[in-house]
C-alpha angles and dihedrals in degrees: 000000000000106000123250130208113261100235111291094335129101090244115116120205134179118246087248121064125186112232112214102195095103091047087070088067102243105170094169089062104032102025096240141064130236122210122225090246092052092047093051092047089052093049092047089054092046093054091054095046131092088259113095103181133082125184125197140148140218091243098054102111088342090288098328094116091053091044092055092047088050091054090054093046090054090052089050094046093246137322108331116248112269093020122123125210124187128184137176134233115229145196119258106282093216105038101025090232108169098174128133089254090055090052088055091052091046094050095045091051090049091053090050096047093046092044093231134128096206138025128216097208131017124179128200099236129222101342087178084089093066139027130279089235092056093050095047099035130100112291090007130132096280094049090050092052091047089053090054089047091054088050091054094245092114126037103187130022121206141167125233124188151121124250110075097217091052093047091049090055091055092045091053092057090072089220096114129066096201143016140199125211122185136201090353101091108051137112086273103041123030099167092122094064094103089048092053090050094049092050096044092050089057092052093249124152106253119208121189114200130193100017086170090060088243092308115321092101093045103045097025129249095273092056099037117020096181131109124192092356095305138083110290116244120239095261094050091047092050093050092049091051092051092048092050090052093049091049092049090053089057096043092246124132111240088229091058092052092046093050096044091047085071098035094053094055108100092208092064117085097189138356118224116221123184110229127183106168130058093233091055091069094066091037090056092051089050091051089051090055099040111126111248121188115237092235092065096068098065089047091054090045089055090055094039140098121316108225090207092059108122089216090067097110102032097111119092 
């Protein structure tokens, strides 16, 4: 859990980050609900753990994730010293508005819900729902975030999204200090590898979210046959089953291999893991530290994702 520098900034984050999307209670996405009490117990445990980084977004539960974090921060008397909190500004969930003005509304609501007057890290979220020209143009989302940064309300600006080609285009602008990719750099899908390389070469902080592919690599394919929040296709399911068998032969939990696949990549600053129960915090740290024999990795690579697969970029 030794902290790492967040890109070129002075912010230090642990290689594990707790993702707070499921703490908003989003059963349509995750398949289960999370009570306020459970969410607060989980957050309380997180703040006392070796992990110093939380990630959330304005859109998670239409603000519910941020609201619950805000409740905990009030109990704690503010964000604990040395802790890092990142959020994301979002389009209007009802109208789809992705204008600069909407980014202002999104950010101001986040500050209110979290009970903070400044934010260390803010990501532009899911720009696949608008155009590159809108994001980068005068008065657009990026310019609005840069204005807040000049005012000292935001420290670091990042971009978080899905399609690899789109994310690479934003990375290549040099306008963002960090980026988040999700579900595209796992044991089962490695399509984001060129994106990681492009971002790392520019000195950006690189965040890899959903290394379990939304659950199939954590719970196992027989218990949770879903990848990236949808039913897993036959090829993905078969690969996951083979990987689970190989891991079992070596006495390694599939979840440990899936997590450490991300943690061991030197291009990745921090890996974002959704956690909804207090006990999962310590369990995740244990998985991160589980001993894995070197000979397992090439075996998993042999069962892994084919970069030539035309389905590489289908998620999002």
